[in-house]
N, C-alpha and C positions, 0 to 999 in steps of 0.2 A: 775368666782363664786361667788354665792352670801351668804353673812355672816349672821348668824344668830346676829338680833343688840337687847340690853339688855340696855333699859333705867337705871341709876341710880339714884333712887330717891331722893338721899340725897344731889345731887350737880346738877351741868350742866353737870357732864360728860358722855358721852355715853361710856358702854361696850361691845363691840364684842365677842361672844362666839365662841371662837375657840379651843375648849375643844375636837373637832373630830380632831385635829392635836395630832398626836406624840410627835413634836419637841415644842409643847407650850401648857400652860394652860390656860390661859385669856392676853387679851390686853385692856388696856384704853386709851379712847382718850380723850385729855383735849385740854386746852387754845387754844379755837374758835381764829379765824384770821378774822373772817365776825361776823356781828351781827346774829347770831343764836344760839339756845339754845344745837343745836345740830349738830353745825358745828366740823368739823374735820382738826385739823392742825398739833397735836404734837402727838407724839404715844408711850407710854412706854410701857412694858412690862417685865414678868416674865418669863423665859426661864426654862423649866423643865433638860434639859440639860446644867450641870453646866460645868466650864474650859474654858479655854481658846477658844474652838473650838464652845463652846456653844457660848458665845457672839460674836464672828462673826459671827456667823449666825444668831442671832437677829440684829444685827447692820444690816447686809445685806437686811433684811426683813423691817427695819425701814426707811431705807432710799426707798426699792422699792415701800414700802405704802404708805410713804409722796410723791413720785413722781407719783403715781396712783391718789390718791387724788387730787395735784394739776390739771393736766390734766383735772378729770373732771370739777373742779370748772370752769376752762381756758373754756372749750366746753359748758357750761351753760350760761358762760357768752356772748360766742359769739351766742349761740342759741338765746339768749334774744334780743341781737342786730339785729339778720338777720330779725326778727319777730318784730322789735318795728315799731311803728307807722314813717312814715315818715312826716317834714316837711309840713304845709296845703298847700304851694305854690308852692309843684311837685306832688299833688296828680290827677292829670288828667288825663283820658286815653281817646285820642280819635281816631277815623278811618279816613283818607283822602283819597279821590279818585285820584288816578292817571292815566295817558293815557299811559304812557311810560317812558323809563327811564331819559329822561331827567326832568321827574318830581320828579322821586324820587330824582337824583341829585343836585335838588334845594333844597329838603326838607333835605338830608343830610347836604348841605352846610351850612344850618341855626344853624347845629349843635343839632338837635333833637334828643331826647332819644328814635329813632325807635326799635318797637319790633317784628314785624312780616308782612309777606304780607298776605293776606286774602281777599278771592274774591273782586278783583277789586281795591283795597286799601291797605295803610299802617297805622298797629296798633301805635300809637305812644303816650307815656308820655310825658305831656307839664304842663308848668303853664299856668295860667291862661294870661299871656303878649302875651306868646307865639302859644297859640290858638290862639289870636288876630292877629299877627303877619301870621299866617297861612291865615287866612280869608282874610286877606289884599292883600296876594299874590295870590289871586283868586282862592284859592281852596274851594273845595267844603269838609266840615266839620261836622261830624256828633260825637256825644259827647258821649262815652258809658259807662260812669261813671265820677261823680265829685269825687270821692273819691277812689283813687288807693288803696290806703291799705283795705279797706274794702271787694273791690270786687277781688284781689288777695288771701285776707284772706280766704273769703268765697271759692273760687276754693280748695286753698290748704286743707282747712279741708274736701272737700268732696271728693278731691282724695286720702288723708290718713287713711280717717275715716273707722272702721274697717266693717262700716255698708255700706259703697258708693256702690252705685249701679253698680254692672259688670253687663252688658246684651250681648247677643251675636248677639243681633240685632245693634248693633253699629257699628259691624265688619262682613265682605263680608264671605259668605259661601261659603263649596267646590263648588257650583253650580255656584253661584254667580261670584266667582273666574273665574270659567272658561269661562262664559260670557262674561266676561270683556275683557279675553283673546283672547278671538275670535274676539271681536268688534276691538281689535290694528287692524287687517287685513287690515282692511277698508282705513287706515293711508297710504298704499301700501309699510311702512317700514318695517311691521311686518308680522311674518308665525309661526303660531303654532305648535307644535310637542307634541308627545306623546313617550316618553322616557321611559318608565316602567309602573308596574303596582304593585298593594300592595296585600297583605294577603286577604284584603277583596272585590279584584276587582275593585277596583279603581284606574283610568288612572294617572300617576305625568305627568301635564302638563309642558309645559315649551314655552316660546315665544322667537323667535329669530329677534331682532332687527338690521335690518342692510339696507344698499342702494339696496343692493339686496338679500333680506333672504333666498332664495331659492337654492342660489349659496354659494359653500365653496371659500372664497377668503382667499388671504393670507396675512391677516390682523390680526393685533394686537386684541385678546378676553379678554372679561372680563365677569365674571357669579354672579348674584344675587342670593343665596339662601333663602328662607324663610320658616320658621314653621318646624324645626329640633325638636323642641319642643313641643309637642302638645298644651301645653295651652299658649305658648307664641303669644298670638294672634295679637299682631301689629307685629310681624316678618311675618307677611302675609300680611298687608298693605304694608310697607314701599319697598319691590321689586316689588308690583304691582304697589305703585305709582310711581315709577322709571321708568317703563316699560310705562306708560300712559304717563308722563310726554314728553319721548323722542318723542312718535308716535306723540302725538298732538303739538308737539312742533315743528315737525320737515322744517315744510313751513314757519316759522315765526322768529325762533331763528337763527342766523348763530351760534351760538357756540352751539347749540343743531346739527346742521345739519353738521357741520363739523366734530363731535363725531360721527355721525352714519355714515356719505360717509367712514371713516377712519377706523372702529372698526367693529366686530362682538360682540354683545352682548347679552348673554342668561340670562333671568330671568325664575325662579322657584319661584314662591311666597308658594306652597305647598310640600314640599319634604315628609311630612309624613301624607297624608290626612287624614289615617284610624284613627293615632292619635287625629288630629285634630277635625274631626266630635264626635267623643267620649267624646274631652274633651267639647263642644259645648251643649252635647244632654245628657250626662250621668254624669260627674265627672269632674266639671271644674278645678278642680287640676291635673287632670291627665296630665302626662308629657311624656312618653313615647309612641311607637308605640303599636300594637294590635299584639300580639304575636301570634307566629303559635302553 
C-alpha cells in the first residue's frame, strides 16, 4: 500500500495522510532515529473511534507500522552493504585454463574463490598474491578485470535496467532447437521423436537419451520440459543444454556414461512452440499458448 506523504513545513516531522481510512483521521511521524529530516521511528495518532476498542486498534496499528518501518530500514542497510565496494585487495577476476579434474582440484586446494567454468577455463576471483601463486603453479592466466566491483556492477545494471536489451538473437528459435536435437543423434545415444502437434501445426519435438535410445527398457526414467510459458526463453535453453551435455560427454565422462546407461532420459525443450514463436516475433511478454 502507498500512503500519501505530506511534509510538515513547520518542523522535521512528516505527516502521512490516512484520511481515506475510516478508522483514523491523520498520523504524525516524529523523533527520527537516523540522521534524516524525514526519518520515521515513532508514530502518534489520533483515532476517530473513541473508547477502549479504539485505543486497542490504535496500539495495534502503531506496533504494526513500527515493525514495517524497521524492516524497511534493515533491508535498505543490507542492500547497501551487498553492493558496497569490496576491499581493493580482493578485486581481481581471472580465467585459468585447466586440462582435467586434477587441475581443478589443485586450484580448489589453494582455497580460491572459483566462480564458474567457461570455455576450457575457470573464472576465479583472486587477490594479487593469489594470482601470482596461480602463475607460479604453472597455469596459464588471463586477467578479465582488475576491479571486480566495477565489472559486476556494470553487469548488474545491464541486467536490471528497464532499458536492457533483450533480443531473440541470444536464444535458439524453434527451428534451431529442432536442428540441435537432430544433431544429437550422431552421438549414438540420442533419438528424436515427435510427440504431438500444436494448433498452428508445429510439431512438439522430444529427444530420448539412453544407451539404447530406440528400445524401451526397464530402467528409471526422467523427463525435462521447457517453455511451458512462452516468454520464458531461458527455459528452452536449460533442457537443451542438458541434452547436449549428456550426448557430448557420454564417451569421455564416466558419470555421464553411468547415468545414460542406466536411465531413460527424455528432453522436450519447447512444450509450447506456438506461444514461444509468438513471443519472439510479435509480443515479447506473451505467456500463454495460441488458442483455438
